[in-house]
VOGU-3710 file (C-alpha; in Angstrom, 3 decimals, decimal comma):
1> xxxxxxxxxx> 20,841/-13,579/-42,218  18,358/-10,786/-42,915  18,378/-8,053/-40,278  15,520/-5,694/-39,489  15,841/-2,007/-38,816  16,714/-1,253/-35,165  13,129/-0,941/-33,951  10,922/-3,156/-31,834  8,253/-5,356/-33,411  4,991/-3,446/-33,979
11> xxxxxxxxxx> 3,303/-2,476/-30,737  6,014/-3,919/-28,489  8,261/-1,426/-26,714  11,895/-2,093/-25,997  13,683/-1,290/-22,778  15,687/1,907/-23,386  19,256/0,941/-24,270  22,555/2,695/-23,825  25,002/3,358/-21,028  23,604/3,496/-17,511
21> xxxxxxxxxx> 24,894/6,993/-16,889  23,300/8,429/-20,047  19,884/9,004/-18,530  18,179/12,013/-16,983  14,828/13,000/-15,537  14,040/14,659/-18,879  14,601/11,307/-20,615  12,105/9,734/-18,246  9,526/12,434/-18,969  9,997/11,965/-22,708
31> xxxxxxxxxx> 9,724/8,180/-22,433  6,292/8,334/-20,799  5,086/11,274/-22,928  4,818/13,514/-19,869  6,203/16,451/-21,853  3,309/16,081/-24,339  0,063/15,034/-22,635  1,080/16,596/-19,314  1,454/20,179/-20,544  0,824/22,517/-18,725
41> xxxxxxxxxx> -0,086/20,734/-15,498  2,437/17,921/-15,111  6,182/17,870/-15,500  9,291/16,347/-13,968  11,710/17,673/-11,353  15,452/17,213/-11,108  14,956/14,458/-8,507  12,973/12,391/-10,996  9,618/13,085/-9,326  6,453/14,129/-11,140
51> xxxxxxxxxx> 5,743/17,801/-10,512  2,178/19,150/-10,515  1,522/22,735/-11,617  -2,151/23,164/-10,694  -2,370/26,670/-12,158  -0,561/25,795/-15,342  1,878/28,458/-16,452  0,589/30,949/-13,855  3,002/29,640/-11,229  3,012/27,362/-8,222
61> xxxxxxxxxx> 3,992/23,705/-8,168  3,969/20,646/-5,926  6,191/17,579/-5,815  3,676/14,744/-6,242  5,838/12,217/-4,412  6,341/14,458/-1,400  2,620/15,266/-1,421  1,723/11,563/-1,315  4,136/10,996/1,570  2,612/13,829/3,564
71> xxxxxxxxxx> -0,922/12,657/2,838  0,022/9,192/4,055  1,146/10,902/7,242  -2,442/12,138/7,552  -3,625/8,520/7,597  -4,654/8,552/3,937  -3,550/5,213/2,557  -3,098/4,231/-1,072  -4,740/3,901/-3,496  -5,405/7,608/-3,261
81> xxxxxxxxxx> -7,312/9,881/-5,610  -5,843/13,381/-5,484  -8,042/16,128/-6,898  -6,411/19,447/-7,689  -9,181/22,034/-7,557  -6,863/24,691/-9,006  -6,659/22,618/-12,191  -10,440/22,499/-12,357  -10,610/26,270/-12,074  -7,820/26,696/-14,599
91> xxxxxxxxxx> -9,676/24,505/-17,090  -12,721/26,746/-16,686  -10,612/29,833/-17,279  -9,000/28,361/-20,377  -12,361/27,328/-21,829  -13,916/30,755/-21,333  -10,740/32,519/-22,401  -10,689/30,596/-25,674  -14,268/31,580/-26,480  -13,692/35,190/-25,447
101> xxxxxxxxxx> -10,706/35,426/-27,806  -12,671/33,808/-30,634  -15,640/36,156/-30,105  -13,315/39,159/-30,259  -11,383/37,849/-33,262  -14,462/37,161/-35,404  -16,542/40,098/-34,230  -19,245/37,793/-32,962  -22,239/39,750/-31,698  -23,062/37,254/-28,974
111> xxxxxxxxxx> -21,482/35,518/-26,026  -20,513/32,122/-24,638  -22,117/30,498/-21,605  -21,067/26,984/-20,695  -22,562/24,226/-18,559  -21,011/21,191/-16,903  -22,692/17,814/-17,490  -23,190/16,424/-13,999  -22,984/12,839/-15,320  -19,275/13,392/-15,944
121> xxxxxxxxxx> -18,470/13,567/-12,238  -21,315/13,799/-9,725  -19,117/14,015/-6,625  -20,453/16,797/-4,402  -17,201/18,675/-3,866  -16,455/18,551/-7,600  -19,810/19,978/-8,687  -19,752/22,579/-5,913  -16,269/23,688/-6,940  -17,302/24,081/-10,570
131> xxxxxxxxxx> -20,376/26,109/-9,681  -18,424/28,382/-7,358  -15,443/28,819/-9,702  -17,748/29,396/-12,678  -19,939/31,983/-10,990  -18,167/34,927/-12,665  -19,123/33,518/-16,081  -22,648/32,442/-15,008  -21,499/28,891/-15,608  -24,328/26,361/-15,338
141> xxxxxxxxxx> -25,053/22,655/-15,136  -26,574/19,982/-17,335  -28,747/17,249/-15,810  -29,683/13,971/-17,434  -31,853/12,435/-14,715  -34,119/13,402/-11,816  -31,327/12,920/-9,291  -28,983/15,131/-11,268  -31,767/17,694/-11,643  -32,074/17,825/-7,853
151> xxxxxxxxxx> -28,315/18,389/-7,536  -28,411/21,191/-10,085  -31,460/22,900/-8,590  -29,914/22,934/-5,132  -26,544/24,311/-6,248  -27,435/26,771/-9,006  -28,525/29,924/-7,196  -27,324/32,226/-9,981  -30,435/33,427/-11,889  -28,326/33,889/-15,033
161> xxxxxxxxxx> -26,825/30,382/-15,038  -28,383/27,832/-17,382  -29,732/24,486/-16,235  -29,950/22,265/-19,305  -32,382/19,379/-18,731  -31,553/16,402/-20,945  -32,407/12,715/-20,836  -35,761/10,969/-20,519  -38,414/13,043/-18,775  -41,653/12,072/-17,113
171> xxxxxxxxxx> -44,420/14,434/-15,958  -42,854/14,985/-12,516  -39,483/15,892/-14,049  -41,121/18,459/-16,326  -43,290/19,950/-13,573  -40,229/20,275/-11,337  -38,489/22,268/-14,065  -41,533/24,525/-14,552  -41,780/25,288/-10,843  -38,025/25,833/-10,612
181> xxxxxxxxxx> -38,371/28,664/-13,109  -40,492/30,446/-10,500  -37,610/30,035/-8,032  -35,504/32,218/-10,288  -33,679/29,342/-11,990  -33,219/29,016/-15,750  -34,157/25,408/-16,525  -34,246/24,563/-20,221  -36,187/21,369/-20,885  -34,709/19,914/-24,048
191> xxxxxxxxxx> -37,145/17,899/-26,154  -35,220/14,784/-27,158  -38,108/12,412/-27,890  -41,233/13,262/-29,853  -43,553/12,024/-27,088  -42,127/14,571/-24,620  -43,923/17,397/-26,411  -47,375/16,437/-25,171  -46,117/15,963/-21,606  -44,625/19,462/-21,643
201> xxxxxxxxxx> -47,868/20,919/-22,999  -49,975/19,074/-20,408  -47,735/20,057/-17,491  -47,611/23,682/-18,633  -51,376/23,817/-18,889  -51,847/22,271/-15,439  -49,397/24,645/-13,732  -50,202/27,756/-15,723  -46,619/28,244/-16,774  -43,936/26,692/-18,940
211> xxxxxxxxxx> -40,236/25,976/-18,719  -37,783/27,363/-21,204  -37,849/24,840/-24,027  -35,084/23,438/-26,175  -35,073/21,019/-29,103  -32,379/18,466/-29,806  -31,891/17,853/-33,508  -30,623/14,675/-35,113  -28,000/15,858/-37,554  -26,984/14,058/-40,700
221> xxxxxxxxxx> -23,339/14,881/-39,966  -21,449/11,739/-39,050  -18,921/11,513/-36,270  -15,757/9,472/-35,906  -13,964/7,672/-33,135  -15,355/5,417/-30,414  -18,723/7,211/-30,205  -19,187/7,817/-33,932  -22,106/5,393/-34,154  -24,063/7,200/-31,414
231> xxxxxxxxxx> -25,113/10,058/-33,692  -26,880/10,412/-37,023  -30,323/9,264/-38,078  -30,325/6,275/-35,714  -29,099/8,205/-32,679  -30,681/7,414/-29,310  -31,771/11,026/-28,712  -32,966/13,856/-30,875  -35,701/14,734/-33,363  -35,544/14,137/-37,076
241> xxxxxxxxxx> -36,217/17,165/-39,237  -39,868/16,147/-39,908  -40,417/15,569/-36,170  -38,738/18,877/-35,396  -41,121/20,760/-37,687  -44,103/18,920/-36,227  -42,936/19,875/-32,717  -42,662/23,545/-33,658  -46,211/23,583/-34,987  -47,528/21,748/-31,940
251> xxxxxxxxxx> -45,862/24,266/-29,609  -47,366/27,066/-31,680  -50,844/25,573/-31,330  -50,375/25,252/-27,569  -49,168/28,823/-27,238  -45,707/27,736/-26,106  -43,624/28,667/-29,162  -42,448/31,805/-27,388  -40,758/29,582/-24,797  -38,674/27,765/-27,424
261> xxxxxxxxxx> -35,261/29,279/-26,815  -32,572/26,693/-27,528  -31,364/24,350/-30,253  -29,247/21,451/-29,061  -27,136/18,899/-30,896  -24,441/16,400/-29,961  -21,971/14,619/-32,237  -20,400/12,252/-29,741  -17,953/12,272/-26,875  -14,219/12,820/-27,433
271> xxxxxxxxxx> -14,439/14,289/-30,945  -11,006/13,536/-32,366  -11,332/15,226/-35,767  -12,245/18,917/-35,982  -13,715/18,386/-39,463  -16,589/16,447/-37,881  -17,487/19,401/-35,697  -17,332/21,863/-38,611  -19,849/19,846/-40,628  -22,190/19,553/-37,650
281> xxxxxxxxxx> -21,945/23,278/-36,879  -22,848/24,242/-40,434  -25,928/22,014/-40,379  -27,008/23,140/-36,902  -26,469/26,788/-37,789  -28,871/26,521/-40,700  -31,469/24,712/-38,557  -31,183/27,478/-35,965  -31,771/30,118/-38,633  -34,828/28,260/-39,916
291> xxxxxxxxxx> -36,302/27,976/-36,425  -36,115/31,745/-35,994  -37,852/32,203/-39,352  -40,613/29,908/-38,105  -41,296/32,373/-35,292  -39,398/30,911/-32,332  -37,513/33,596/-30,388  -34,557/31,215/-29,779  -31,411/32,874/-28,410  -29,242/29,861/-27,461
301> xxxxxxxxxx> -27,373/27,256/-29,500  -26,023/24,308/-27,497  -23,227/22,507/-29,325  -23,334/19,668/-26,804  -20,297/17,856/-25,491  -17,484/16,213/-27,354  -14,627/18,649/-26,783  -11,804/16,135/-26,602  -8,510/15,957/-24,780  -5,135/14,635/-25,870
311> xxxxxxxxxx> -4,682/11,492/-23,777  -1,557/10,288/-25,567  0,013/13,600/-26,529  0,176/12,766/-30,240  -2,126/15,616/-31,385  -3,651/13,333/-34,009  -7,176/12,272/-34,992  -6,900/8,984/-33,112  -9,327/7,745/-30,467  -6,995/8,800/-27,640
321> xxxxxxxxxx> -6,132/12,220/-29,022  -7,405/15,238/-30,981  -6,108/17,014/-34,066  -7,150/20,403/-32,703  -6,542/22,624/-29,712  -9,036/24,236/-27,356  -8,594/27,501/-29,234  -9,189/25,769/-32,589  -12,430/24,381/-31,198  -13,680/27,762/-29,964
331> xxxxxxxxxx> -12,659/29,477/-33,205  -14,588/27,016/-35,355  -17,732/27,185/-33,204  -17,792/30,979/-33,222  -16,802/31,509/-36,860  -19,169/28,878/-38,273  -22,274/30,044/-36,391  -21,511/33,659/-37,304  -21,344/32,685/-40,976  -24,709/30,913/-40,700
341> xxxxxxxxxx> -26,508/33,820/-38,998  -25,185/36,914/-40,763  -26,603/36,218/-44,271  -30,077/35,846/-42,730  -29,810/38,972/-40,619  -30,270/36,874/-37,481  -28,754/37,927/-34,194  -26,102/35,342/-33,294  -27,169/33,119/-30,395  -25,516/32,714/-27,044
351> xxxxxxxxxx> -23,231/29,735/-27,546  -23,488/26,906/-25,036  -21,265/23,850/-24,668  -21,499/20,866/-22,341  -17,782/20,236/-21,975  -17,304/17,658/-19,240  -14,305/15,586/-20,285  -12,273/18,664/-21,245  -12,949/20,292/-17,874  -12,622/17,405/-15,438
361> xxxxxxxxxx> -10,108/14,963/-16,913  -6,912/16,694/-15,851  -7,789/17,621/-12,296  -7,462/14,238/-10,572  -4,568/11,792/-10,307  -4,966/8,259/-9,017  -1,831/7,092/-7,202  -1,513/3,407/-6,359  1,272/1,269/-4,992  2,744/-1,888/-6,476
371> xxxxxxxxxx> 2,503/-4,837/-4,099  4,961/-7,053/-5,933  6,031/-8,236/-9,345  5,965/-11,589/-11,055  8,274/-12,778/-13,790  10,964/-15,232/-14,628  13,710/-15,837/-12,105  17,256/-14,848/-13,035  18,661/-17,726/-10,990  20,509/-20,363/-13,019
381> xxxxxxxxxx> 19,397/-23,835/-11,878  22,345/-25,738/-10,360  23,583/-28,831/-12,245  22,568/-32,254/-11,014  24,515/-35,490/-11,132  23,712/-37,536/-14,214  21,916/-34,630/-15,929  20,138/-35,475/-19,187  21,833/-34,540/-22,458  19,092/-32,041/-23,329
391> xxxxxxxxxx> 19,738/-30,178/-20,076  23,513/-30,254/-20,596  22,989/-28,742/-24,050  20,959/-25,916/-22,565  23,539/-25,349/-19,831  26,355/-25,196/-22,420  24,307/-22,677/-24,447  23,885/-20,449/-21,410  27,611/-20,662/-20,687  28,355/-19,676/-24,292
401> xxxxxxxxxx> 26,065/-16,609/-24,018  27,807/-15,603/-20,792  31,183/-15,988/-22,480  30,064/-13,753/-25,349  29,007/-11,086/-22,853  32,320/-11,403/-20,986  34,286/-11,018/-24,244  32,927/-7,476/-24,615  31,442/-5,628/-27,525  29,779/-2,247/-27,599
411> xxxxxxxxxx> 33,129/-0,449/-27,534  32,550/1,491/-30,715  33,808/-1,277/-32,989  30,945/-1,750/-35,468  32,331/-5,014/-36,795  32,746/-6,337/-33,270  29,194/-5,331/-32,362  27,831/-7,096/-35,418  29,785/-10,223/-34,539  28,393/-10,168/-31,000
421> xxxxxxxxxx> 24,825/-9,842/-32,306  25,327/-12,752/-34,741  26,697/-14,983/-31,982  23,808/-14,086/-29,688  21,295/-14,847/-32,426  22,840/-18,246/-33,068  22,921/-19,067/-29,364  19,273/-18,067/-28,952  18,240/-20,290/-31,865  20,017/-23,188/-30,135
431> xxxxxxxxxx> 18,355/-22,433/-26,796  14,885/-22,453/-28,364  15,573/-25,767/-30,104  16,849/-27,411/-26,931  13,873/-26,123/-24,948  11,480/-27,611/-27,513  13,366/-30,916/-27,317  12,954/-30,836/-23,534  9,193/-30,261/-23,795  8,865/-33,155/-26,253
441> xxxxxxxxxx> 10,823/-35,409/-23,937  8,603/-34,434/-21,012  5,434/-35,190/-22,969  6,800/-38,636/-23,821  7,741/-39,313/-20,215  11,530/-39,138/-20,603  11,978/-36,050/-18,423  10,658/-35,543/-14,903  8,836/-32,431/-13,734  11,943/-31,113/-11,895
451> xxxxxxxxxx> 13,977/-31,680/-15,064  11,422/-29,777/-17,122  11,647/-26,933/-14,590  15,446/-26,930/-15,004  15,071/-26,742/-18,796  12,728/-23,773/-18,563  14,940/-22,055/-15,999  18,010/-22,399/-18,216  16,085/-21,083/-21,223  14,932/-17,986/-19,351
461> xxxxxxxxxx> 18,404/-17,469/-17,905  19,747/-17,517/-21,479  17,069/-15,053/-22,560  17,961/-12,683/-19,717  21,670/-12,926/-20,425  21,090/-11,998/-24,075  18,794/-9,115/-23,139  21,427/-7,713/-20,770  24,078/-7,926/-23,470  21,842/-6,127/-25,974
471> xxxxxxxxxx> 21,257/-3,283/-23,499  24,986/-2,560/-23,487  25,297/-2,212/-27,252  25,533/1,296/-28,728  22,295/3,007/-29,750  21,664/2,341/-33,444  23,118/-1,154/-33,494  21,105/-3,270/-35,945  19,412/-6,064/-33,974  17,285/-8,901/-35,429
481> xxxxxxxxxx> 13,595/-8,757/-34,626  13,739/-12,050/-32,727  16,241/-10,577/-30,293  14,390/-7,265/-30,098  11,390/-9,197/-28,776  13,294/-10,771/-25,859  12,638/-7,934/-23,369  8,915/-8,341/-24,052  9,189/-12,092/-23,469  10,784/-11,297/-20,118
491> xxxxxxxxxx> 8,037/-8,816/-19,194  6,754/-8,985/-15,658  3,354/-8,591/-14,072  3,222/-5,793/-11,502  0,516/-6,373/-8,902  -1,351/-3,125/-8,294  -3,223/-2,204/-5,140  -6,386/-1,095/-6,908  -9,477/-2,327/-8,714  -9,593/-1,474/-12,399
501> xxxxxxxxxx> -13,358/-1,946/-12,354  -13,725/0,628/-9,582  -11,124/3,261/-10,448  -10,550/2,976/-14,193  -13,546/1,089/-15,642  -13,177/2,568/-19,119  -9,842/0,755/-19,557  -11,808/-2,482/-19,326  -15,138/-1,497/-20,870  -14,104/0,512/-23,936
511> xxxxxxxxxx> -10,306/0,152/-24,100  -9,818/3,781/-23,097  -6,179/4,810/-22,886  -4,952/6,821/-19,931  -1,394/7,934/-19,261  0,033/5,517/-16,689  3,568/5,919/-15,360  5,769/5,838/-12,256  5,621/9,134/-10,360  9,222/8,783/-9,166
521> xxxxxxxxxx> 12,563/7,291/-10,301  12,200/9,073/-13,641  15,905/9,922/-13,431  16,654/6,175/-13,542  16,603/4,151/-16,722  13,769/1,574/-16,484  15,121/-1,935/-16,927  11,971/-4,009/-17,339  8,797/-4,179/-19,346  5,555/-4,999/-17,622
531> xxxxxxxxxx> 1,806/-4,600/-17,250  -0,444/-4,290/-14,209  -2,777/-6,811/-12,614  -5,298/-5,520/-10,080  -6,645/-7,034/-6,858  -9,791/-8,559/-8,336  -10,045/-12,238/-9,202  -11,150/-11,337/-12,748  -8,644/-11,970/-15,540  -9,834/-8,722/-17,147
541> xxxxxxxxxx> -8,676/-6,822/-14,079  -5,528/-5,522/-15,671  -3,977/-2,535/-17,367  -2,164/-3,783/-20,432  -2,636/-0,997/-22,977  -0,411/2,047/-22,794  0,012/5,230/-24,806  2,779/5,339/-27,393  2,713/8,543/-29,504  -0,587/7,852/-31,218
551> xxxxxxxxxx> -0,150/4,089/-31,046  -0,853/1,509/-28,361  1,724/-0,707/-26,700  0,918/-3,741/-24,529  3,815/-3,243/-22,108  5,178/-0,311/-20,147  8,790/0,460/-19,313  9,143/-0,016/-15,551  11,799/-0,287/-12,852  12,861/-3,252/-10,778
561> xxxxxxxxxx> 11,295/-3,232/-7,334  13,592/-2,501/-4,420  13,118/-4,381/-1,140  11,542/-2,188/1,492  10,893/0,718/-0,909  7,488/1,662/-2,366  6,923/1,844/-6,100  4,183/4,356/-6,852  2,287/4,577/-10,117  0,054/7,404/-11,286
571> xxxxxxxxxx> -2,959/7,133/-13,570  -3,574/10,562/-15,090  -6,412/12,316/-16,963  -9,048/10,120/-15,346  -11,170/12,824/-13,714  -14,080/12,351/-16,113  -16,511/9,438/-15,773  -14,191/6,979/-13,971  -15,409/7,703/-10,443  -19,083/7,665/-11,331
581> xxxxxxxxxx> -18,993/4,552/-13,520  -16,894/2,361/-11,250  -18,520/-0,727/-9,743  -18,068/-2,977/-6,719  -16,392/-5,932/-8,442  -15,162/-8,225/-5,634  -16,575/-5,564/-3,300  -13,664/-3,198/-3,765  -15,119/0,196/-2,988  -14,156/3,794/-3,550
591> xxxxxxxxxx> -10,621/4,866/-2,713  -9,600/7,615/-0,353  -9,847/10,988/-2,079  -8,483/14,394/-1,169  -8,951/17,906/-2,574  -5,759/19,982/-2,754  -5,431/23,744/-3,242  -2,285/25,803/-3,598  -1,915/28,061/-0,554  -1,483/31,811/-0,929
601> xxxxxxxxxx> 1,888/31,890/0,826  3,274/28,795/-0,862  2,684/25,115/-0,253  -0,820/23,710/-0,224  -3,882/23,164/1,882  -6,138/20,136/2,141  -9,652/21,421/1,484  -11,608/18,182/1,698  -10,917/14,580/2,622  -13,320/11,918/1,384
611> xxxxxxxxxx> -12,694/8,573/3,020  -12,990/5,512/0,821  -15,567/2,831/1,458  -15,051/0,487/4,372  -15,738/-3,214/4,116  -18,864/-2,698/6,209  -20,174/-0,070/3,775  -19,739/-2,206/0,660  -21,367/-5,146/2,445  -24,351/-2,987/3,317
621> xxxxxxxxxx> -24,534/-1,820/-0,304  -25,175/-5,468/-1,210  -27,772/-5,745/1,604  -25,569/-7,730/3,974  -25,856/-6,780/7,639  -22,326/-6,515/9,162  -23,666/-7,078/12,676  -25,462/-10,218/11,564  -22,307/-11,491/9,858  -20,338/-10,968/13,057
631> xxxxxxxxxx> -22,963/-12,736/15,154  -22,990/-15,764/12,828  -19,213/-16,029/13,070  -19,312/-15,587/16,851  -21,717/-18,514/17,124  -19,484/-20,573/14,816  -16,473/-19,818/17,019  -18,399/-20,867/20,140  -19,187/-24,179/18,493  -15,519/-24,641/17,562
641> xxxxxxxxxx> -14,504/-23,859/21,148  -16,994/-26,454/22,367  -15,499/-29,083/20,044  -12,006/-28,235/21,228  -10,936/-27,067/17,750  -10,423/-23,419/18,710  -8,883/-21,899/21,793  -10,721/-19,064/23,501  -7,741/-16,732/22,940  -7,732/-17,548/19,221
651> xxxxxxxxxx> -11,489/-16,992/19,033  -10,998/-13,582/20,622  -8,278/-12,766/18,102  -10,462/-13,911/15,196  -13,357/-11,722/16,276  -11,044/-8,743/16,780  -9,721/-9,175/13,246  -13,228/-9,402/11,852  -14,414/-6,265/13,661  -11,325/-4,332/12,569
661> xxxxxxxxxx> -11,708/-5,488/8,960  -15,247/-4,161/8,795  -14,022/-0,655/9,640  -11,044/-0,703/7,300  -10,723/0,188/3,632  -11,432/-2,506/1,077  -7,862/-2,255/-0,276  -4,706/-3,885/1,047  -2,787/-2,245/3,840  0,908/-1,503/3,596
//
């Protein structure tokens, strides 16, 4: 028999093996990659709970499990989105600190001034927190629609903060930006389509003033990763070089060239390879220099978004990671633009970035509870009188596997361990053959449905017995691939109290990977493999792709559920885009959300509570009138009472349930 190396089949994890007492909280953190993607905000405590350090290495921590318990005591039920505003502020500090260090290191004669793209997370408390925390750096906002422009105009009262206006723009949008300049704001209307030029000229002429103007260039530099196809010559936004030159001349003719202050480019979201950014920066730097030679005063270079984060902790150029750090990113932006400007004697521009994902991803954690788990029963079907030969063969095979386990193995005797593995492999081959014989007999009508159920039960009982025996073998024991795959075959489905389409839509839409893991019991060795199914009736409502050191695995190591005890799962790094892109599939609405801040004297304070949607609210969103629904059902109950089908007391109870349901969250109650 040919044996494989002691690793699981590609993409399929194995349940951690070894003695039950050889496991610690640190092992749990390493298993789920918490010590890689979680740094510096998430770690593990001695009790096996996830620990949150909202200020990173500056001190202060919270036990996430204890926090959830206390929030439940405040009538905040799961699923619960916990936003740590200190993390948001810390991300801002790290971003500006990286650019400040790069500017000092390379002697850059300019500065950095960032903006937050509102589309990344439009929640009011989030945007307000960013504006307030970023005030010391004159941090601004980027708007991509009229609604986002209104948000930005109302919140940005700092005359030095930038308001970058992207997206499609009609005459009203442009006029709003022009008038906002007279309010003391700094709106920069970025020309992204050639036909916007004439609208800007017409609006400026009508109002006797102009906005600050920017131009978005289509670069030839190609990107990589999931959004690589969104840039280049066929990109949705931006001007080609001929169109860019035509725009400059048209602005000159209209007397608006002096208002052209910014060059913008974007090479895709979640840039995973720093080489892509370097190429784009070199090209954009030369375009910027040429624009100044053409007479535009310029002054700002917007490198767009794309600053990625390391979702899986692998620090590689994969879709769920990056091969660079925040400091690497800042260094390359500063150094490259300096090299482009100095030979031409051009004053280096103020550097602008629209980093949304890198700022907002870490600051929120979605905690949801597991309602139950499905899988194969460990119960051995009892024998029946006159049992068919096929079933007796399966029962004898299971007894043989049990006898092998009882005989021992795993005591340090390599020869004995190999013998045990060979016997288990032979027994498993027999079990598979007998199961196939049973299925054939059922198809031909020789086995009844209960007998088929017995055959399947005995097969799974054999599989479980083998898997348990393999867990007890010493680490490093060579195990055939067929047996390595048994834990995956036994994997369970864990039913999650959430809607993937509402709370983590990118896992469904674009196969985005997020770290998902239990937030407690990390000091216990997980004994099962599983995936998550959500509350929706859609078969795509699942989480079945998990991080694995730069790879993807379809199953996650999980614990057995304990009767009467909750099992809480955290989805991390989902603060960007997930809340704003979620939908009302099956009318599951927003979850409860809470903003947490570390308190000065220790502990924490709850700054904001945002209640999730009620059933009445999601019904109204679909233009259903809750009062009308209740009245229709009241009339139906009266008719049932009249027919004698429904007692008055039961009708009263039904209506009470209906009224209560309308005011409750759309998710299941504990």
